[in-house]
DOKE-955659 format. One record per residue (C-alpha): x negated, y, z negated; residue in one letter. Coordinates in steps of 0.5 Angstrom, whole numbers, padded with zeros to 4 digits, always signed. Layout:
<sedrens>
XYZA ...
</sedrens>
This chain:
<sedrens>
-0017+0135+0023X -0025+0134+0026X -0024+0139+0032X -0021+0145+0027X -0028+0147+0025X -0032+0152+0030X -0030+0155+0036X -0023+0151+0039X -0023+0148+0046X -0018+0146+0051X -0019+0139+0050X -0018+0140+0042X -0011+0145+0043X -0008+0139+0048X -0010+0134+0043X -0006+0139+0037X -0001+0139+0042X +0000+0131+0043X +0000+0130+0036X +0005+0135+0034X +0010+0132+0039X +0008+0124+0037X +0015+0121+0034X +0015+0117+0027X +0017+0111+0031X +0013+0104+0032X +0010+0104+0039X +0003+0104+0043X -0002+0109+0043X -0007+0109+0048X -0014+0114+0047X -0018+0116+0053X -0024+0119+0056X -0026+0126+0061X -0025+0120+0067X -0018+0117+0064X -0021+0111+0063X -0018+0107+0056X -0023+0108+0050X -0019+0105+0045X -0012+0101+0044X -0007+0101+0038X +0000+0100+0035X +0003+0103+0030X +0009+0102+0025X +0010+0110+0026X +0006+0114+0031X +0005+0120+0028X +0002+0118+0022X -0003+0113+0025X -0006+0117+0030X -0007+0123+0026X -0011+0119+0021X -0016+0119+0026X -0017+0126+0026X -0018+0127+0019X -0024+0132+0017X -0028+0126+0015X -0028+0120+0020X -0027+0113+0016X -0034+0112+0020X -0039+0114+0025X -0036+0110+0030X -0030+0112+0029X -0033+0119+0029X -0036+0117+0036X -0029+0115+0038X -0026+0121+0037X -0031+0126+0039X -0030+0123+0047X -0022+0123+0046X -0019+0128+0051X -0012+0125+0052X -0007+0121+0048X -0002+0117+0051X +0004+0113+0048X +0009+0108+0049X +0016+0107+0044X +0018+0100+0042X +0024+0098+0039X +0021+0094+0034X +0014+0092+0031X +0013+0086+0035X +0015+0088+0042X +0009+0094+0039X +0005+0088+0038X +0006+0084+0044X +0005+0090+0048X -0002+0092+0045X -0004+0085+0047X -0003+0086+0054X -0006+0092+0054X -0013+0090+0051X -0013+0084+0055X -0012+0088+0062X -0016+0094+0060X -0022+0091+0056X -0022+0098+0052X -0030+0099+0049X -0028+0101+0042X -0023+0095+0041X -0024+0088+0038X -0026+0083+0044X -0028+0077+0046X -0036+0077+0047X -0034+0073+0054X -0029+0074+0058X -0029+0067+0062X -0022+0063+0061X -0024+0057+0057X -0022+0051+0061X -0015+0047+0059X -0013+0040+0060X -0006+0040+0064X -0002+0034+0064X +0004+0036+0070X +0009+0033+0067X +0013+0037+0072X +0012+0033+0077X +0014+0025+0079X +0008+0022+0078X +0004+0027+0074X -0004+0028+0074X -0009+0031+0069X -0013+0037+0071X -0018+0042+0068X -0016+0049+0070X -0017+0056+0067X -0011+0058+0068X -0005+0058+0064X +0002+0058+0068X +0009+0058+0066X +0010+0052+0071X +0013+0046+0066X +0007+0043+0065X +0003+0041+0059X -0004+0044+0057X -0009+0042+0052X -0014+0047+0049X -0017+0051+0050X -0024+0047+0051X -0030+0052+0049X -0035+0045+0048X -0036+0043+0055X -0039+0036+0052X -0032+0035+0048X -0028+0036+0055X -0033+0031+0059X -0032+0026+0053X -0025+0027+0053X -0024+0026+0061X -0028+0020+0061X -0024+0016+0056X -0018+0019+0059X -0020+0016+0066X -0023+0010+0063X -0016+0008+0059X -0011+0011+0063X -0011+0010+0071X -0006+0016+0073X -0008+0018+0080X -0012+0024+0081X -0010+0026+0089X -0006+0032+0090X +0000+0028+0095X +0006+0031+0094X +0009+0025+0091X +0014+0021+0093X +0015+0025+0099X +0009+0025+0102X +0003+0019+0101X -0004+0017+0104X -0004+0012+0110X -0007+0007+0105X -0009+0006+0098X -0015+0010+0096X -0021+0008+0093X -0020+0010+0086X -0014+0004+0087X -0020-0001+0089X -0024+0001+0083X -0019+0000+0078X -0018+0008+0077X -0011+0009+0080X -0005+0005+0079X -0003+0007+0086X +0004+0010+0085X +0005+0012+0092X +0005+0005+0095X +0009+0001+0089X +0004-0002+0085X +0007+0001+0079X +0014+0004+0077X +0016+0011+0076X +0018+0008+0069X +0011+0004+0067X +0008+0010+0070X +0012+0015+0065X +0010+0011+0059X +0003+0011+0061X +0004+0019+0061X +0006+0019+0054X +0000+0015+0051X -0004+0020+0055X +0000+0026+0052X -0001+0022+0045X -0008+0021+0046X -0009+0029+0047X -0005+0030+0041X -0010+0025+0037X -0005+0020+0036X -0010+0014+0038X -0008+0008+0033X -0002+0006+0037X -0007+0006+0044X -0012+0002+0040X -0007-0003+0038X -0004-0005+0045X -0011-0005+0048X -0013-0010+0042X -0007-0014+0044X -0008-0014+0051X -0015-0016+0051X -0013-0022+0046X -0008-0025+0051X -0013-0024+0057X -0018-0028+0053X -0012-0033+0051X -0011-0034+0059X -0019-0034+0060X -0018-0027+0065X -0025-0025+0061X -0026-0020+0067X -0020-0016+0065X -0021-0018+0057X -0028-0015+0058X -0024-0008+0062X -0020-0008+0055X -0025-0009+0050X -0029-0002+0054X -0022+0001+0054X -0022+0000+0046X -0029+0002+0045X -0028+0009+0049X -0022+0010+0045X -0025+0008+0038X -0031+0012+0039X -0026+0018+0040X -0022+0016+0034X -0028+0016+0030X -0029+0023+0031X -0023+0025+0028X -0023+0020+0023X -0023+0026+0017X -0016+0026+0014X -0013+0032+0011X -0006+0035+0010X -0003+0028+0008X -0002+0027+0016X +0001+0034+0018X -0001+0039+0023X -0005+0046+0022X -0010+0050+0025X -0014+0054+0020X -0018+0060+0023X -0023+0064+0019X -0027+0070+0020X -0035+0072+0019X -0037+0079+0020X -0044+0082+0021X -0044+0089+0024X -0041+0089+0031X -0041+0082+0031X -0036+0077+0028X -0035+0070+0029X -0028+0066+0029X -0028+0059+0028X -0021+0054+0029X -0020+0048+0025X -0015+0043+0029X -0012+0038+0024X -0006+0033+0028X -0003+0028+0025X -0008+0029+0018X -0014+0028+0022X -0019+0033+0025X -0019+0033+0032X -0023+0038+0034X -0026+0046+0032X -0027+0052+0037X -0031+0058+0036X -0030+0065+0039X -0036+0070+0039X -0033+0077+0038X -0035+0085+0039X -0033+0089+0034X -0035+0096+0036X -0032+0100+0031X -0034+0096+0025X -0028+0094+0022X -0026+0089+0016X -0026+0082+0017X -0018+0082+0016X -0017+0087+0022X -0022+0083+0027X -0018+0077+0025X -0011+0080+0026X -0013+0083+0032X -0016+0076+0035X -0010+0073+0033X -0005+0077+0037X -0010+0078+0043X -0013+0071+0044X -0010+0066+0039X -0003+0067+0042X -0005+0066+0049X -0008+0059+0047X +0000+0057+0048X -0002+0050+0043X +0000+0051+0036X +0003+0047+0031X +0008+0049+0026X +0003+0051+0020X -0003+0056+0021X -0007+0058+0015X -0012+0064+0015X -0018+0066+0011X -0015+0072+0009X -0008+0076+0009X -0007+0080+0016X -0003+0086+0017X +0001+0083+0023X +0003+0077+0019X +0011+0077+0020X +0010+0080+0027X +0006+0074+0029X +0010+0069+0026X +0016+0071+0030X +0012+0071+0036X +0009+0064+0035X +0016+0062+0034X +0018+0065+0040X +0013+0062+0044X +0013+0055+0041X +0021+0054+0040X +0020+0052+0033X +0019+0056+0026X +0011+0057+0026X +0009+0060+0019X +0002+0063+0017X -0001+0062+0011X -0007+0064+0006X -0008+0058+0002X -0011+0059-0005X -0014+0053-0007X -0013+0045-0005X -0014+0041+0001X -0012+0047+0005X -0017+0052+0001X -0022+0047+0002X -0021+0047+0010X -0021+0054+0010X -0028+0054+0006X -0031+0050+0011X -0028+0054+0017X -0031+0060+0014X -0038+0056+0012X -0038+0055+0019X -0037+0061+0022X -0043+0065+0018X -0047+0059+0020X -0045+0061+0027X -0045+0068+0027X -0053+0068+0024X -0055+0064+0029X -0052+0069+0035X -0056+0074+0031X -0062+0069+0030X -0062+0068+0038X -0062+0075+0040X -0067+0076+0035X -0072+0071+0038X -0070+0073+0045X -0072+0081+0043X -0079+0077+0041X -0080+0072+0047X -0083+0078+0051X -0087+0075+0057X -0094+0077+0058X -0092+0080+0065X -0087+0085+0061X -0093+0088+0057X -0098+0088+0063X -0092+0092+0066X -0092+0097+0061X -0099+0098+0060X -0101+0098+0068X -0095+0104+0069X -0097+0107+0063X -0089+0106+0061X -0088+0110+0054X -0083+0104+0052X -0083+0097+0053X -0079+0096+0060X -0074+0091+0056X -0069+0093+0061X -0071+0094+0068X -0067+0096+0074X -0068+0096+0082X -0064+0099+0088X -0064+0096+0095X -0059+0099+0101X -0057+0094+0107X -0054+0096+0113X -0054+0095+0121X -0055+0102+0124X -0051+0105+0119X -0045+0101+0120X -0043+0096+0114X -0047+0100+0109X -0047+0098+0102X -0052+0098+0096X -0054+0093+0090X -0058+0093+0084X -0062+0088+0080X -0062+0088+0072X -0067+0085+0068X -0067+0084+0061X -0074+0082+0058X -0077+0081+0064X -0071+0075+0066X -0065+0077+0071X -0059+0078+0067X -0054+0077+0072X -0047+0080+0068X -0051+0086+0069X -0052+0086+0077X -0048+0091+0081X -0046+0093+0088X -0043+0099+0092X -0040+0099+0099X -0043+0106+0100X -0037+0111+0102X -0039+0118+0104X -0045+0117+0109X -0045+0117+0116X -0050+0114+0121X -0057+0111+0119X -0059+0115+0113X -0063+0110+0108X -0065+0116+0103X -0056+0119+0102X -0055+0112+0101X -0060+0111+0096X -0057+0117+0093X -0050+0115+0093X -0052+0109+0090X -0056+0111+0084X -0052+0118+0082X -0046+0112+0082X -0050+0108+0077X -0053+0113+0073X -0046+0118+0072X -0044+0111+0069X -0050+0112+0064X -0049+0119+0063X -0042+0118+0061X -0044+0112+0056X -0041+0106+0059X -0048+0103+0061X -0055+0103+0058X -0061+0107+0060X -0066+0103+0063X -0073+0103+0062X -0076+0102+0069X -0072+0104+0075X -0075+0100+0082X -0073+0103+0088X -0074+0099+0094X -0077+0103+0100X -0082+0109+0100X -0083+0116+0098X -0076+0118+0101X -0073+0113+0098X -0076+0116+0091X -0074+0123+0092X -0067+0121+0094X -0066+0117+0088X -0070+0122+0082X -0065+0128+0086X -0059+0123+0084X -0061+0122+0077X -0062+0130+0076X -0055+0131+0079X -0052+0125+0074X -0055+0130+0068X -0059+0125+0065X -0066+0125+0063X -0071+0122+0068X -0073+0115+0066X -0079+0112+0068X -0079+0111+0076X -0082+0108+0081X -0082+0106+0089X -0084+0099+0092X -0086+0099+0099X -0085+0092+0102X -0090+0092+0108X -0097+0093+0103X -0093+0092+0097X -0095+0100+0094X -0092+0103+0089X -0090+0111+0089X -0090+0116+0083X -0085+0122+0083X -0091+0127+0082X -0096+0123+0086X -0097+0124+0093X -0101+0118+0094X -0098+0111+0093X -0102+0106+0089X -0104+0099+0090X -0104+0093+0085X -0108+0087+0085X -0104+0082+0089X -0105+0077+0083X -0103+0082+0078X -0097+0079+0073X -0094+0086+0074X -0093+0086+0081X -0091+0080+0081X -0085+0082+0076X -0084+0088+0080X -0083+0084+0087X -0079+0079+0083X -0074+0085+0081X -0074+0088+0088X -0073+0082+0092X -0067+0080+0087X -0064+0087+0089X -0065+0086+0096X -0062+0078+0096X -0055+0081+0093X -0055+0087+0097X -0056+0082+0104X -0051+0078+0101X -0045+0083+0100X -0047+0086+0106X -0046+0080+0110X -0039+0079+0106X -0038+0086+0108X -0040+0085+0115X -0036+0079+0116X -0029+0082+0114X -0030+0088+0118X -0031+0084+0124X -0025+0080+0123X -0021+0086+0121X -0024+0090+0128X -0022+0083+0131X -0015+0084+0130X -0015+0091+0132X -0017+0088+0138X -0011+0084+0140X -0006+0086+0145X +0000+0089+0142X -0003+0089+0135X -0003+0096+0132X -0005+0099+0125X +0002+0097+0123X +0001+0090+0125X -0006+0089+0122X -0003+0093+0115X +0003+0088+0115X -0002+0081+0117X -0007+0084+0112X -0002+0085+0106X +0002+0079+0107X -0004+0074+0107X -0009+0079+0103X -0015+0079+0108X -0017+0078+0116X -0021+0071+0114X -0014+0068+0111X -0010+0071+0118X -0015+0067+0122X -0013+0061+0118X -0006+0062+0118X -0001+0057+0123X +0005+0060+0127X +0010+0059+0123X +0007+0063+0117X +0005+0068+0122X +0011+0068+0126X +0015+0069+0119X +0013+0076+0118X +0017+0082+0121X +0015+0085+0128X +0011+0079+0129X +0014+0074+0134X +0012+0067+0136X +0009+0070+0142X +0005+0075+0138X +0003+0069+0133X +0001+0065+0139X -0003+0070+0141X -0006+0072+0135X -0009+0065+0133X -0012+0064+0140X -0015+0071+0140X -0018+0069+0132X -0020+0063+0135X -0024+0065+0141X -0019+0063+0147X -0015+0069+0151X -0008+0068+0152X -0005+0069+0159X -0003+0076+0156X -0009+0078+0155X -0012+0075+0161X -0008+0080+0166X 
</sedrens>
């Protein structure tokens, strides 16, 4: 095994012991680093043989060798079947997003269109959360333009309600503005029967499933009847609705599968990048396509990436046909068929077509995945080459050994040591990169000690750099003077990493301080390099100030809770556990507060009065 050569450490012994006790049963294993963070999650038909395969004398790749070198512990969960192991693996990956697993490049939730068929008078909503609430979900929509077009057509053709009233129990005092604009059928005031409204919802569902022929025929017939009756205004409205439906139908014009339904998935892989394309065929028409970029840290082959994508992300889309076609066979085909069938409540089959129309569609999906992946890599390369002049000037002015493509700035925000926080801005190629911004709640320092606060924030960031969790910046900027700079340098040395280029920028005179130079250095106020440093500093200051205000408001509200007569730590804890935050407590009504254990109606009124700035009789005495 890879750790058996040379001197054996306590870590090697621990892993050997773990490997010797692994059962030959299906299950899920997690590999952890020295900080207890999950590096990789995997599943296995036989845990013992699968986990041991990572520790062979010659690792399969340099990436796997890198993973194995960081493992200090292995945990596992035995399951009753491979299907259970696959589901558990998917859940753990989504929860922990391990560094070495195949993952979506962005973890944002794509939007769905939700038809609330669980309501007496359903609505169509845009949502990013899928809930098991009886509603029907369509999507996800990875293309914002396609979502906007679909919504526009729905609102033009189908006058569904958009209000949040709990019909039929609650309704507005009068018809809404949308009713007078012809965008709502006003079921709340009896302008449409429940049966007619249900028929309209059924057409909405047909439309979202790509079945537009019947809708077009109905609109054409209504337009004809309105014309015969000389109601040309109504006829023109039907004409516009028909044009909108036909516009969508034109986009779905390509026919395939002889009228059947199917999803066609293909993957392309280039190093640590991958792209999956899904072509959606409904009633023999191509109604849309989606693509997802994936991070493939271990440089797995296409079949493994596709297998991981289906297990982790495709299943969560919750809307599949009875047939799914893939560009290559995958390891867990049978298990995934079983899971998809369980979710949909009907039989779902996974195929790998070899010829015919289905193979042609897979070829189209493959071609698109190749092109999209090439486009991603090309955009990334172009971004690397588009370096602003200010960045080149900054490298020259500060005599930096490398172009500071990744630059960070730290700032501290506090009021006399209270509500102390710090924040860090993050610039890539001279531009803000918001995903890299960080904020820190100062934990250990007491009193107004800006140097100690800066030391803590910088140390916590570079601890993660030392562990390989974050990239090493090519330039570190500290908001402050010589003292803040010294505290930051000390923190970086304590984190155990090589000292990056570092400079402090003092606000008042905009002077630069360097670690080994006692006197400050001034740049021309017209210098592009200084402007870039100021932008980096100002972003850190803005981010820190925003966070400080949030913390101060939250803590102030909590303090106000503690000031209420008769509300001690136990009741404060009860209130926060029930409502989640002091601001939510301040918005609660008397009934909600009095429903909690230990809160009487009188106490509820006292809390409401205090949070609204009104003293009750009990507090006035």
